[in-house]
C-alpha positions in Angstrom: 10.4 -11.9 28.1 8.0 -9.9 26.0 10.6 -9.8 23.2 11.1 -13.5 23.4 7.4 -14.2 23.2 7.1 -11.8 20.2 10.0 -13.6 18.5 8.4 -17.0 19.0 5.0 -15.7 17.7 6.8 -14.2 14.7 8.4 -17.6 13.9 4.9 -19.2 14.0 3.7 -16.4 11.6 6.4 -17.3 9.1 5.7 -21.0 9.4 2.3 -20.3 8.1 3.2 -17.5 5.7 5.9 -19.1 3.5 4.0 -22.3 2.6 0.9 -20.3 1.9 2.5 -17.7 -0.3 4.3 -20.4 -2.3 1.2 -22.6 -2.8 -1.3 -19.8 -3.4 1.1 -18.0 -5.8 1.3 -21.1 -7.9 -2.5 -21.4 -7.9 -2.8 -17.8 -9.0 -0.3 -18.2 -11.8 -1.8 -21.5 -13.1 -5.5 -20.8 -12.8 -6.2 -17.1 -12.4 -4.0 -15.7 -15.2 -6.9 -16.6 -17.6 -9.5 -14.7 -15.6 -10.3 -11.1 -16.6 -8.7 -8.5 -14.3 -11.9 -7.3 -12.7 -12.7 -10.8 -11.4 -9.0 -11.8 -11.0 -8.1 -9.1 -8.5 -10.3 -10.3 -5.6 -9.1 -13.8 -6.2 -5.5 -12.9 -6.0 -5.9 -10.7 -2.9 -7.5 -13.5 -1.0 -3.9 -14.1 0.1 -3.7 -10.6 1.4 -6.7 -11.2 3.5 -5.2 -14.4 4.8 -2.0 -12.5 5.6 -3.9 -9.9 7.7 -5.9 -12.6 9.5 -2.9 -14.9 10.2 -0.8 -12.0 11.4 -3.6 -11.2 13.9 -3.8 -14.8 15.1 -0.1 -15.5 15.3 1.3 -12.2 16.4 -1.6 -10.2 17.8 -1.4 -7.4 15.2 -4.8 -5.8 14.7 -5.9 -2.8 12.8 -8.5 0.0 13.1 -9.7 1.9 10.1 -11.2 5.4 10.2 -12.7 7.2 7.1 -13.3 4.1 4.9 -16.5 5.8 3.8 -14.3 8.3 1.8 -13.3 5.5 -0.6 -15.0 6.3 -4.0 -17.4 3.6 -5.1 -16.7 4.2 -8.8 -14.5 6.4 -11.0 -10.8 7.0 -11.1 -8.8 8.5 -8.2 -5.3 8.6 -6.9 -4.6 7.3 -3.4 -1.3 8.4 -1.6 -0.1 6.8 1.5 2.9 7.1 3.9 5.2 4.1 3.8 6.6 2.4 7.0 6.3 -1.3 6.6 5.5 -4.3 4.3 2.2 -4.5 6.1 0.5 -1.7 4.3 1.4 -3.1 0.9 -0.7 -6.1 1.7 -3.5 -4.3 3.5 -4.2 -1.6 1.0 -5.0 -4.2 -1.7 -7.9 -5.3 0.5 -9.7 -1.9 0.4 -13.1 -1.9 -1.2 -11.7 -0.7 -4.6 -9.0 -2.5 -6.6 -5.8 -0.5 -6.8 -3.1 -0.3 -9.4 0.1 0.1 -7.4 3.3 1.9 -8.4 6.2 -0.2 -7.1 9.8 -1.1 -7.8 10.2 -3.6 -10.6 12.5 -5.8 -8.5 9.5 -7.1 -6.6 8.2 -8.8 -9.7 11.3 -11.0 -9.8 10.7 -12.4 -6.3 10.0 -16.2 -6.7 6.3 -17.1 -6.2 5.3 -13.8 -4.6 6.4 -11.7 -7.6 4.8 -14.0 -10.1 1.4 -13.6 -8.4 2.0 -9.8 -8.0 2.3 -9.5 -11.8 -1.4 -10.5 -12.0 -2.4 -7.3 -10.2 -1.1 -5.3 -13.2 1.1 -2.9 -11.2 3.2 -0.1 -12.6 6.7 -1.4 -12.1 9.4 1.2 -12.2 13.2 1.3 -12.1 14.0 3.6 -9.2 17.6 4.0 -10.3 16.3 5.7 -13.5 14.4 8.6 -11.8 13.6 10.6 -15.0 12.4 7.6 -16.9 10.5 6.3 -13.9 8.6 9.6 -13.6 7.7 9.5 -17.2 6.5 6.0 -16.9 4.4 6.8 -13.9 2.8 9.7 -15.7 2.2 7.9 -18.9 0.9 4.6 -17.5 -0.8 6.3 -14.6 -2.9 8.5 -17.0 -3.8 5.4 -19.0 -5.1 3.6 -15.9 -6.9 6.6 -14.6 -8.5 7.2 -18.0 -9.8 3.6 -17.7 -11.5 4.6 -14.5 -9.1 2.7 -12.2 -7.8 3.6 -8.8 -4.0 4.3 -8.5 -1.9 3.8 -5.3 1.4 5.7 -4.9 3.8 5.9 -1.9 5.1 9.5 -2.3 7.8 9.1 0.2 9.4 6.6 -2.2 10.8 4.3 0.5 9.9 2.9 3.9 10.6 5.2 6.8 10.6 4.5 10.5 7.7 5.8 12.6 8.1 9.4 13.4 10.4 10.0 10.3 8.4 11.9 7.6 10.9 12.4 4.9 9.7 14.2 1.8 6.6 13.7 -0.3 7.0 13.6 -4.1 4.4 15.3 -6.2 4.0 12.5 -8.7 0.7 11.4 -7.3 -0.6 14.9 -7.1 0.5 15.7 -10.7 -1.3 12.6 -11.9 -4.5 13.5 -10.1 -4.5 17.2 -11.2 -3.6 16.5 -14.8 -6.3 13.8 -15.1 -8.9 15.8 -13.1 -9.5 13.1 -10.6 -9.7 13.2 -6.8 -6.6 12.8 -4.6 -7.2 10.7 -1.5 -4.6 10.9 1.4 -4.1 8.0 3.7 -1.9 7.6 6.8 -1.1 4.7 9.1 1.4 3.7 11.8 2.1 0.1 10.7 5.8 0.5 11.6 4.9 0.4 15.3 3.9 -3.3 14.9 6.0 -4.4 11.8 9.2 -2.3 11.9 11.0 -2.1 8.6 14.0 -4.4 8.2 13.3 -6.1 11.5 12.3 -9.7 12.0 10.0 -9.5 15.0 6.4 -8.4 14.7 5.0 -6.8 17.8 1.4 -7.0 19.0 -0.7 -3.9 18.9 -3.3 -2.1 16.9 -2.3 -0.4 13.6 -4.3 2.8 13.0 -5.3 3.7 9.5 -7.0 7.0 8.6 -8.4 7.7 5.1 -9.0 11.4 4.4 -11.8 12.9 2.3 -11.2 13.1 -1.4 -9.5 16.4 -2.4 -11.1 17.9 -5.5 -8.3 18.8 -8.0 -10.4 20.6 -10.6 -9.5 24.3 -10.9 -6.6 23.9 -8.4 -2.9 24.0 -8.9 -0.6 21.1 -8.2 1.0 23.0 -5.4 -2.3 23.8 -3.7 -3.5 20.2 -3.8 -0.2 18.8 -2.7 0.1 21.2 0.2 -3.4 20.4 1.3 -2.8 16.6 1.2 0.6 16.7 2.9 -0.6 19.1 5.6 -3.4 16.7 6.4 -1.2 13.7 6.4 1.4 15.3 8.7 -1.3 16.4 11.2 -2.8 12.9 11.3 0.5 11.2 11.7 1.4 13.5 14.7 -1.9 12.4 16.4 -0.9 8.7 16.1 1.5 6.7 18.3 4.8 6.6 16.4 7.1 4.8 18.7 9.5 2.1 17.5 8.9 -1.1 19.5 11.7 -2.9 21.4 
């Protein structure tokens, strides 16, 4: 019965999601493309805020954030996060600082959604070309950090089920260390409510924990990476990591 109710609530969610993403993406492309990025970003991510709100109303998915005070108010930084679901890709854009996201270029070709996504100026890479993708991340990432922007990277590379850690690439750490900017680790358990590649969204509270910035000046890449990953793994172990259903 619980699964049936969750399924019905998920259908209600998508009945509100699809018309909104189509209509608002068109509004973004037609009207916001002319707006400077600094003012455009909060306008585009109004949809993300709607998404989080509508998911709570329709499916009972809430979230609880710890450590938001660690988010820098100004200056460049690199934020690294574990990757379990589509949920965090929407939520992280609603953080107090605008983020340049490293993502797969195929997303930009998704009708309506991808058109609006382009307005957030992501770094879109071809994951099948690993060497070129890394060069692109380092080159464009340094340019964005040099401009004082925040950069978001999912070092696991792909979505993993709750409880599966995989490996963490050093691309984000290399960028932070080579640019002399702080590295911020973030973890969550979004996959417990929105499992990857599953239709049903399950009610519950997603936990998000943002760690203190790790100073990269005078430290090696290995030192910073180990500190960040050790913290992330410890935090994830303290969170519920069960797959629903």
